[in-house]
DOMILO-298388 format. One record per residue (C-alpha): x, y negated, z negated. Coordinates in steps of 0.1 Angstrom, whole numbers, padded with zeros to 4 digits, always signed. Layout:
BEGIN
XYZ
...
This chain:
BEGIN
+0308+1270+0406
+0303+1279+0373
+0293+1262+0345
+0305+1266+0308
+0292+1245+0277
+0329+1240+0258
+0328+1255+0221
+0364+1259+0218
+0399+1247+0219
+0411+1264+0248
+0389+1249+0267
+0390+1215+0255
+0427+1221+0263
+0414+1224+0297
+0396+1193+0299
+0425+1171+0286
+0448+1188+0312
+0422+1178+0338
+0414+1144+0325
+0447+1135+0329
+0452+1145+0362
+0424+1131+0371
+0424+1098+0354
+0460+1094+0367
+0448+1099+0406
+0412+1083+0409
+0413+1052+0386
+0450+1040+0385
+0442+1022+0410
+0408+1006+0400
+0419+0999+0365
+0455+1005+0365
+0480+1023+0348
+0483+1009+0315
+0438+1006+0314
+0439+1042+0321
+0469+1055+0296
+0443+1038+0269
+0414+1057+0282
+0431+1086+0281
+0441+1086+0243
+0411+1068+0234
+0383+1090+0250
+0398+1122+0264
+0426+1130+0243
+0420+1163+0221
+0415+1149+0192
+0389+1120+0206
+0374+1151+0224
+0369+1172+0192
+0355+1141+0173
+0331+1133+0202
+0318+1171+0203
+0312+1167+0163
+0292+1137+0167
+0270+1155+0193
+0285+1149+0230
+0279+1183+0252
+0310+1193+0273
+0310+1213+0301
+0341+1228+0319
+0334+1232+0360
+0351+1261+0374
+0354+1275+0414
+0367+1313+0417
+0382+1312+0382
+0400+1278+0390
+0389+1247+0365
+0380+1217+0387
+0361+1193+0366
+0345+1186+0334
+0315+1166+0323
+0300+1158+0287
+0266+1147+0277
+0244+1129+0250
+0211+1143+0242
+0191+1113+0231
+0154+1112+0225
+0139+1117+0259
+0167+1111+0277
+0201+1125+0287
+0234+1103+0286
+0258+1115+0312
+0289+1104+0293
+0316+1122+0316
+0317+1138+0350
+0351+1141+0366
+0362+1168+0394
+0394+1170+0406
+0405+1152+0440
+0410+1183+0463
+0370+1196+0452
+0353+1166+0458
+0331+1162+0482
+0323+1198+0484
+0287+1192+0466
+0301+1200+0427
+0292+1165+0414
+0258+1171+0434
+0253+1209+0415
+0257+1197+0383
+0233+1170+0386
+0212+1199+0394
+0219+1217+0365
+0220+1184+0343
+0184+1182+0359
+0173+1217+0348
+0186+1208+0308
+0167+1175+0309
+0134+1197+0315
+0143+1218+0292
+0151+1196+0268
+0117+1176+0273
+0142+1145+0288
+0122+1121+0311
+0157+1103+0321
+0192+1112+0328
+0214+1074+0330
+0251+1074+0328
+0276+1042+0335
+0297+1034+0360
+0330+1013+0368
+0319+0988+0394
+0347+0993+0414
+0340+1027+0416
+0327+1027+0446
+0331+1064+0454
+0315+1075+0426
+0284+1044+0429
+0279+1057+0461
+0278+1092+0455
+0251+1090+0422
+0229+1069+0447
+0231+1093+0469
+0218+1122+0444
+0187+1095+0437
+0205+1076+0409
+0192+1041+0411
+0209+1009+0395
+0193+1002+0363
+0213+0969+0347
+0247+0956+0356
+0272+0946+0323
+0304+0931+0332
+0322+0958+0339
+0298+0984+0347
+0267+0993+0370
+0245+1010+0344
+0218+1039+0365
+0190+1059+0360
+0172+1086+0373
+0136+1089+0364
+0121+1120+0360
């Protein structure tokens, strides 16, 4: 899998396309169509992604055999990397790509001298919760709608 840092408008357009596909397929059964539409507009639109990038969120595009299969967004904080987003297309799930990205992120944490990688997961997103647990993330805090997870390094 090729992981590329997003640096241009064409890559952002690819992420928006991926987001629309992934969110509608995966999250509609979990949070409903109205909430998916809201989240796509609020957090996954071209304008929103561009704004997030200007505020320090680093986006990555994941490709396999020259085809975009997913994307991720991270925020580098003092001694911590926050995995804001990690989404992979339905057909490419359960093939180890998420784990490969987490390994990439762990190497990035070493370069930045970060001691933690943290993330949040919707409490009803059982498949993702199980995947993060299998990789080694541990539950840290429960919020009303999300579980917060952490991997100490």
